[in-house]
C-alpha positions in Angstrom: -64.4 25.6 -79.3 -66.8 25.3 -76.4 -65.9 25.2 -72.7 -66.1 21.8 -71.0 -69.3 22.9 -69.2 -70.9 24.0 -72.4 -70.0 20.7 -74.1 -71.6 18.8 -71.2 -74.8 20.9 -71.5 -75.0 20.5 -75.2 -74.4 16.7 -75.0 -77.0 16.4 -72.3 -79.6 18.3 -74.3 -79.0 16.2 -77.4 -79.1 13.0 -75.5 -82.4 14.0 -73.8 -84.0 15.4 -77.0 -83.2 12.3 -79.1 -84.8 10.1 -76.5 -87.9 12.3 -75.5 -88.3 14.5 -78.7 -89.3 17.4 -76.4 -87.6 20.7 -75.8 -85.1 20.5 -72.9 -85.3 22.9 -70.0 -82.5 24.0 -67.6 -83.9 22.0 -64.7 -83.9 18.8 -66.8 -80.3 19.5 -67.7 -79.3 20.2 -64.1 -80.7 16.9 -62.9 -78.6 15.0 -65.5 -75.3 16.8 -65.4 -72.4 15.0 -63.7 -71.3 18.3 -62.1 -73.1 20.6 -59.7 -74.3 23.8 -61.4 -77.2 26.1 -60.6 -80.2 26.4 -62.9 -79.4 30.1 -63.5 -75.9 29.2 -64.7 -77.3 26.5 -67.0 -79.8 29.0 -68.5 -76.9 31.4 -69.1 -74.9 28.7 -70.8 -77.9 27.6 -72.9 -78.4 31.2 -74.0 -74.7 31.3 -75.0 -75.1 28.1 -77.0 -78.2 29.5 -78.7 -76.3 32.7 -79.6 -73.6 30.5 -81.1 -76.2 28.7 -83.2 -75.9 25.4 -81.5 -79.3 25.4 -79.8 -82.7 26.7 -80.9 -85.6 27.9 -78.8 -89.1 26.7 -79.8 -92.2 29.0 -79.6 -94.1 26.6 -77.4 -91.6 26.2 -74.6 -88.7 27.8 -72.8 -86.7 24.7 -73.4 -84.1 24.3 -76.2 -83.6 21.8 -79.0 -80.4 21.1 -80.9 -79.8 22.9 -84.2 -78.1 21.3 -87.2 -74.9 23.1 -86.2 -75.3 21.7 -82.7 -75.7 18.2 -84.0 -72.6 18.7 -86.2 -70.5 19.8 -83.2 -71.7 16.9 -81.2 -70.9 14.4 -83.9 -67.5 15.8 -84.6 -66.4 16.3 -81.0 -68.5 14.7 -78.4 -70.2 11.5 -79.5 -69.4 8.2 -77.8 -71.0 5.1 -79.6 -72.7 2.7 -77.2 -72.9 -1.0 -77.3 -76.0 -2.6 -78.8 -78.1 -4.6 -76.4 -77.5 -8.4 -76.4 -81.0 -9.0 -77.7 -80.1 -7.1 -80.8 -76.9 -9.1 -81.2 -78.9 -12.3 -81.0 -81.5 -11.1 -83.5 -78.8 -10.1 -86.0 -77.0 -13.4 -85.6 -80.3 -15.3 -86.1 -81.3 -13.5 -89.2 -77.9 -13.8 -90.8 -77.7 -17.5 -90.0 -79.6 -18.6 -93.1 -78.6 -20.9 -96.0 -77.9 -18.1 -98.5 -77.1 -19.2 -102.1 -75.6 -16.0 -103.5 -73.7 -12.9 -102.2 -76.6 -10.7 -103.3 -79.0 -12.6 -101.1 -76.9 -11.8 -98.0 -76.5 -8.2 -98.9 -80.2 -7.8 -99.6 -81.1 -9.4 -96.3 -78.6 -7.0 -94.6 -80.6 -4.0 -95.8 -83.8 -5.7 -94.5 -82.4 -6.4 -91.1 -81.1 -2.9 -90.6 -84.5 -1.4 -91.6 -86.4 -3.8 -89.3 -84.1 -3.0 -86.3 -84.3 0.8 -86.7 -87.6 1.6 -88.6 -85.4 3.7 -90.9 -84.5 3.4 -94.5 -81.5 1.1 -94.9 -79.0 0.6 -97.8 -76.6 -2.2 -98.4 -74.1 -2.6 -101.3 -72.1 -5.8 -101.8 -68.3 -6.0 -102.0 -66.5 -4.8 -105.2 -66.7 -7.2 -108.1 -63.8 -6.2 -110.3 -61.5 -9.1 -109.3 -64.3 -11.8 -109.5 -63.5 -14.3 -112.2 -65.8 -15.9 -114.8 -66.3 -19.7 -114.5 -68.8 -20.2 -117.2 -71.2 -18.7 -119.8 -74.3 -20.5 -121.0 -77.1 -19.8 -123.5 -80.4 -21.7 -123.0 -82.9 -21.4 -125.9 -86.5 -20.7 -124.7 -88.1 -20.3 -128.1 -86.9 -19.8 -131.7 -86.3 -16.1 -131.0 -85.8 -16.0 -127.2 -82.9 -17.2 -125.1 -81.6 -17.0 -121.5 -78.0 -15.9 -121.0 -76.4 -17.2 -117.8 -73.0 -16.0 -116.4 -71.4 -17.8 -113.5 -68.6 -16.3 -111.4 -66.2 -17.8 -108.9 -68.0 -16.2 -105.9 -71.0 -18.4 -106.5 -73.1 -15.7 -108.1 -75.3 -16.5 -111.1 -76.5 -13.7 -113.4 -79.2 -14.5 -116.0 -81.2 -12.4 -118.4 -83.8 -13.2 -121.0 -83.3 -11.8 -124.5 -85.3 -11.7 -127.7 -83.0 -12.3 -130.7 -83.7 -10.3 -133.9 -83.3 -13.4 -136.0 -83.8 -17.1 -135.3 -80.5 -18.7 -134.3 -80.0 -22.4 -134.8 -79.0 -24.5 -131.7 -75.7 -25.6 -133.2 -74.8 -21.9 -134.0 -75.5 -20.9 -130.4 -73.5 -23.9 -129.1 -70.5 -22.9 -131.2 -70.7 -19.3 -130.1 -70.9 -20.3 -126.4 -67.9 -22.6 -126.7 -65.9 -19.8 -128.4 -66.9 -17.3 -125.8 -66.0 -19.6 -122.9 -62.5 -20.2 -124.5 -61.9 -16.4 -124.2 -63.6 -15.6 -120.9 -63.3 -18.5 -118.4 -60.7 -17.6 -115.8 -60.7 -13.9 -116.6 -61.8 -11.3 -114.1 -64.7 -9.0 -114.8 -62.4 -6.0 -115.0 -60.4 -7.7 -117.8 -63.5 -7.9 -120.1 -63.1 -4.8 -122.2 -64.4 -3.6 -125.6 -61.4 -4.8 -127.5 -61.8 -8.3 -126.2 -65.5 -8.3 -127.0 -64.7 -7.0 -130.5 -62.2 -9.8 -131.0 -64.8 -12.4 -129.9 -67.3 -10.8 -132.3 -64.9 -11.0 -135.2 -64.2 -14.7 -134.5 -67.9 -15.4 -134.5 -68.2 -13.7 -137.9 -65.3 -15.7 -139.2 -66.9 -19.0 -138.0 -70.4 -18.0 -139.1 -71.7 -18.3 -135.6 -74.5 -16.4 -133.9 -72.9 -12.9 -133.8 -75.9 -11.4 -132.0 -74.8 -13.3 -128.9 -72.1 -10.7 -128.3 -74.7 -8.0 -127.5 -76.4 -10.1 -124.8 -73.0 -11.2 -123.5 -72.0 -7.6 -123.0 -75.2 -6.8 -121.2 -74.9 -9.7 -118.7 -71.3 -8.9 -118.0 -72.2 -5.3 -117.4 -74.9 -6.4 -115.0 -72.5 -8.7 -113.1 -69.9 -6.0 -112.8 -72.3 -3.3 -111.6 -72.6 -2.4 -107.9 -75.7 -4.0 -106.4 -77.2 -1.7 -103.9 -80.3 -2.8 -102.0 -82.7 -0.5 -100.2 -85.3 -1.5 -97.6 -87.8 0.5 -95.6 -88.2 3.4 -98.1 -91.7 4.0 -96.7 -90.2 4.7 -93.3 -89.1 8.1 -94.5 -92.8 9.2 -94.5 -93.0 8.3 -90.7 -90.5 11.1 -90.0 -91.7 13.7 -92.5 -92.8 16.8 -90.6 -94.8 18.6 -93.4 -98.5 18.2 -94.0 -98.1 19.6 -97.5 -99.6 17.0 -99.8 -97.4 18.1 -102.7 -94.2 17.7 -100.6 -95.3 14.3 -99.4 -95.9 13.3 -103.0 -92.5 14.6 -104.0 -90.8 12.7 -101.1 -92.7 9.5 -102.1 -91.5 9.9 -105.7 -87.9 10.5 -104.5 -88.1 7.3 -102.4 -89.2 5.3 -105.4 -86.5 6.6 -107.7 -84.2 4.0 -106.3 -81.2 4.5 -108.6 -81.2 8.3 -108.3 -81.7 8.1 -104.6 -78.7 5.9 -104.2 -76.4 7.7 -106.6 -77.1 11.0 -105.0 -77.0 9.9 -101.3 -74.4 7.2 -101.0 -71.0 8.9 -101.4 -68.7 7.4 -98.9 -65.6 9.5 -98.1 -63.2 8.0 -95.6 -61.9 11.4 -94.6 -65.4 12.7 -93.6 -66.3 10.4 -90.6 -67.0 10.5 -86.9 -65.7 8.0 -84.3 -62.3 6.6 -83.7 -59.9 4.2 -85.4 -61.6 1.5 -87.5 -65.0 2.3 -86.0 -65.5 5.5 -87.9 -68.9 6.2 -89.5 -69.8 8.9 -91.9 -72.7 11.1 -90.9 -74.4 13.7 -93.2 -77.1 16.0 -91.7 -80.1 17.3 -93.6 -78.4 20.5 -95.0 -75.6 18.3 -96.3 -77.9 16.0 -98.2 -78.8 16.6 -101.9 -82.5 17.2 -101.6 -84.4 19.9 -99.6 -87.0 17.2 -98.9 -84.4 15.5 -96.7 -83.6 18.6 -94.6 -84.9 16.9 -91.4 -83.0 13.6 -92.0 -79.5 12.3 -91.5 -77.6 9.7 -93.3 -75.1 7.3 -91.6 -72.8 5.4 -93.8 -70.3 2.7 -92.9 -67.8 0.7 -95.0 -67.2 -3.0 -94.3 -64.1 -5.0 -95.4 -64.2 -8.5 -96.7 -60.4 -8.9 -97.2 -59.3 -9.8 -100.7 -63.0 -9.8 -101.8 -63.2 -6.1 -101.5 -65.2 -3.6 -99.5 -69.0 -2.8 -99.3 -71.2 -0.2 -97.8 -74.2 -0.1 -95.4 -76.2 3.0 -94.6 -79.2 4.3 -92.6 -81.4 7.3 -93.5 -83.4 8.5 -90.6 -84.6 11.6 -88.7 -82.1 14.2 -87.6 -83.1 13.6 -84.0 -82.2 10.0 -84.1 -80.1 8.5 -81.2 -76.7 8.8 -82.9 -74.7 6.9 -80.2 -77.0 3.9 -80.5 -77.2 4.0 -84.3 -73.4 4.4 -84.8 -72.9 1.5 -82.3 -75.3 -0.6 -84.3 -73.8 0.1 -87.7 -70.3 -0.6 -86.3 -71.3 -4.0 -84.9 -73.4 -4.9 -87.9 -70.7 -4.3 -90.5 -68.4 -6.7 -88.7 -71.1 -9.4 -88.6 -71.9 -8.9 -92.3 -68.2 -9.1 -93.2 -67.9 -12.4 -91.2 -71.0 -13.8 -92.9 -69.6 -13.0 -96.3 -66.2 -14.4 -95.5 -67.9 -17.6 -94.4 -69.9 -17.7 -97.6 -66.8 -17.1 -99.8 -64.9 -19.8 -97.8 -67.3 -22.4 -99.4 -65.7 -21.7 -102.9 -62.0 -22.2 -102.0 
């Protein structure tokens, strides 16, 4: 552990560097410290911090910048999240105060708001769906070989997909199949729909000479409804903070950004035991060396979980430069997750 004076110096350097993005010298530190210390003493302490691997010295200046280890120490021991300015509160409230028609619209807008506010890449995943119940299943014929499958759940969400059937199905066969399926599924939660139940439905359709091919599209639309919906906004912002001029690396990063599913599955891994902050305000922070791609070595990922009571938990996250102002960003995420949870609870309240 560091001495109290060393911690004050490290904290001051990180605060100044994340604001100015310039190496910090001893005189700058001296002018900001809450205690009286000579410039020579500060230089000695900065040298000790550098030797400990918490600071780095650049070639162009006698000042220091934080190292990854320095940021980690700061995040684990020193950080104090700050309140977001009232203008940001008002902007968040205004943008969330819209007539949304589905949960996914709210979650998608959440990612956009976070990206717009920070100029970083933002992620937002909706609450868990396992306890959501099915209220109806419909098939709408579009042509002799094409239909639209529609699944409605008790949270107001509507999932629909267009399918091409291998054989023409008569309207009366489709209607009988839909009625049978609804008799099995309506009132059941998505987690209750398993392969044995689908097999039973399929066997009943065979016995009644109904459209058995409907089971395949039913399985697809249920799988889609039960899958976690993660939205990403501001992917292009990653390029704003990319420090390499290597065209091939820029191309690789751009490809990584556009591989949405891989990017999400590799990055968003929320672990409640690996967080910074206090009490319910804890935020998980992963630095570049802790991220899955070397292309992200100069970035950090902040992840927060939000709670919508009986409707489950969701996730929001920000991917930005390592030298981001962590106190402000953690304060923003902490406030935003509460506002998002309130908006979702208000939405769910319409279906009681």
